[in-house]
C-alpha positions as CSV (number, residue, x, y, z in Angstrom):
1,M,100.1,80.0,86.0
2,N,102.8,82.6,85.3
3,P,104.7,83.0,88.6
4,Y,105.7,86.5,87.7
5,F,102.1,87.7,87.2
6,P,99.7,85.7,89.4
7,P,96.0,86.0,88.7
8,T,94.4,88.8,90.7
9,Y,90.9,90.2,91.1
10,R,90.3,93.8,92.2
11,L,87.0,95.4,93.0
12,S,86.3,99.0,94.3
13,L,82.9,99.3,95.9
14,T,80.7,100.7,98.6
15,V,79.5,97.9,100.8
16,G,76.1,97.4,102.5
17,A,74.3,94.9,104.5
18,H,74.0,92.4,101.7
19,S,77.4,92.9,100.0
20,A,79.1,90.0,101.7
21,R,76.8,87.5,100.0
22,H,77.8,88.8,96.5
23,I,81.5,89.0,97.4
24,R,81.4,85.4,98.6
25,S,80.0,84.3,95.3
26,I,82.8,86.1,93.5
27,V,85.4,84.6,95.7
28,R,83.9,81.1,95.3
29,S,84.0,81.5,91.5
30,L,87.7,82.7,91.6
31,L,88.8,79.7,93.8
32,E,87.1,77.3,91.4
33,E,88.8,78.9,88.4
34,W,92.2,78.8,90.2
35,D,91.6,75.2,91.2
36,L,91.5,76.0,94.9
37,P,88.0,74.9,95.9
38,E,89.3,73.4,99.2
39,L,89.9,77.0,100.4
40,T,86.3,78.1,99.8
41,D,85.0,77.9,103.3
42,A,87.9,79.6,105.0
43,V,88.2,82.4,102.4
44,E,84.4,83.0,102.3
45,L,84.3,83.3,106.1
46,G,87.4,85.6,106.1
47,V,86.1,87.9,103.5
48,T,82.7,88.1,105.2
49,E,84.3,89.2,108.4
50,L,86.5,91.9,106.7
51,V,83.5,93.3,104.7
52,A,81.3,93.3,107.9
53,N,84.0,95.3,109.6
54,V,83.9,97.9,106.8
55,V,80.1,98.1,107.1
56,R,80.2,98.5,110.8
57,H,83.3,100.8,111.3
58,V,84.0,102.8,108.1
59,P,81.8,105.9,107.8
60,D,81.6,106.0,104.0
61,R,81.6,102.1,103.6
62,R,83.9,102.4,100.6
63,C,86.7,99.8,100.2
64,V,88.8,98.0,97.7
65,L,88.8,94.2,97.6
66,L,91.9,92.4,96.2
67,V,92.1,88.7,95.8
68,L,95.5,87.5,94.8
69,R,96.4,83.9,93.7
70,Q,99.7,82.9,95.3
71,L,101.9,79.9,94.5
72,A,100.7,78.1,97.7
73,G,97.2,79.5,98.1
74,V,95.4,82.9,98.1
75,R,95.7,86.3,99.7
76,V,92.7,88.6,100.3
77,E,93.1,92.3,101.1
78,V,90.4,94.8,102.0
79,T,91.5,98.4,102.0
80,D,89.5,101.3,103.3
81,G,90.0,105.0,104.0
82,C,89.4,104.9,107.8
83,P,92.6,105.2,109.7
84,R,91.3,103.5,112.9
85,L,93.0,100.1,113.1
86,P,91.0,97.0,114.1
87,S,91.8,95.4,117.4
88,V,91.2,91.9,118.8
89,R,89.1,92.2,122.0
90,G,90.1,90.3,125.0
91,E,87.5,88.4,127.1
92,L,84.0,88.5,125.6
93,G,80.9,87.6,127.6
94,P,78.7,84.8,126.4
95,D,76.0,87.3,125.4
96,A,78.3,89.6,123.5
97,E,76.9,90.4,120.0
98,N,80.0,91.9,118.5
99,G,83.8,91.6,118.8
100,R,84.4,88.1,117.6
101,G,85.2,88.8,113.9
102,L,89.0,89.0,114.2
103,L,89.1,86.0,116.6
104,L,87.1,84.0,114.1
105,L,89.4,85.2,111.2
106,D,92.4,84.1,113.2
107,A,90.9,80.7,113.8
108,V,90.3,79.9,110.1
109,V,93.2,81.4,108.1
110,D,96.9,80.7,108.1
111,K,97.9,84.3,108.8
112,W,96.4,87.8,108.8
113,G,97.4,91.3,109.6
114,V,96.8,95.0,109.2
115,S,98.9,97.6,107.4
116,A,98.3,101.3,108.1
117,G,97.9,103.5,105.0
118,V,100.6,106.0,104.1
119,G,100.3,109.2,106.0
120,G,97.4,107.9,108.2
121,G,95.1,107.5,105.2
122,G,93.3,104.3,105.9
123,K,94.4,100.7,106.3
124,T,94.5,97.3,104.7
125,V,93.4,94.2,106.5
126,W,94.6,91.0,104.8
127,F,94.7,87.3,105.3
128,E,96.2,84.3,103.6
129,C,95.2,80.7,103.2
130,A,97.5,78.1,101.8
131,G,96.4,75.3,99.5
132,L,97.1,71.6,99.9
133,D,100.1,70.5,101.9
134,R,102.6,67.8,100.7
135,K,100.4,65.1,102.1
136,G,97.5,66.3,100.0
137,R,95.7,67.8,103.0
138,N,94.4,71.3,103.1
139,S,96.9,73.4,105.1
140,C,94.3,76.0,106.0
141,P,93.2,75.7,109.7
142,A,89.4,75.8,109.0
143,E,89.7,72.7,106.8
144,R,92.0,70.8,109.2
145,M,89.3,71.1,112.0
146,T,87.0,69.0,109.9
147,E,89.4,66.1,109.2
């Protein structure tokens, strides 16, 4: 891998109810190709949550998915044109049907965040998962929970 030009995958699309399934397949294939299959569960879950947020909260449902191979793992970004920033909800009742996506994302990735678009024109929600640590264990929280 060339450290100056890491492999990337970029896709512009309009998402719908079944888009996450197709995007998970693409991400799974990329992680296999990049020799990072241990990150599959966490990255698939993370990208599913970000795409679901676009379906639910972005009026035109258009977004750009960027998957970037990093030296120590992978970064995923989903950019859309809606300026409303996501927020993590506080206490949720046991019967709440929505509002857990970012809490779930936070539980399974190493770090995540939101960047507002220039001039209030949209936003990018991103997350990162690291690969294996020095002991050969997956350093992504979702995988550590199963050890």
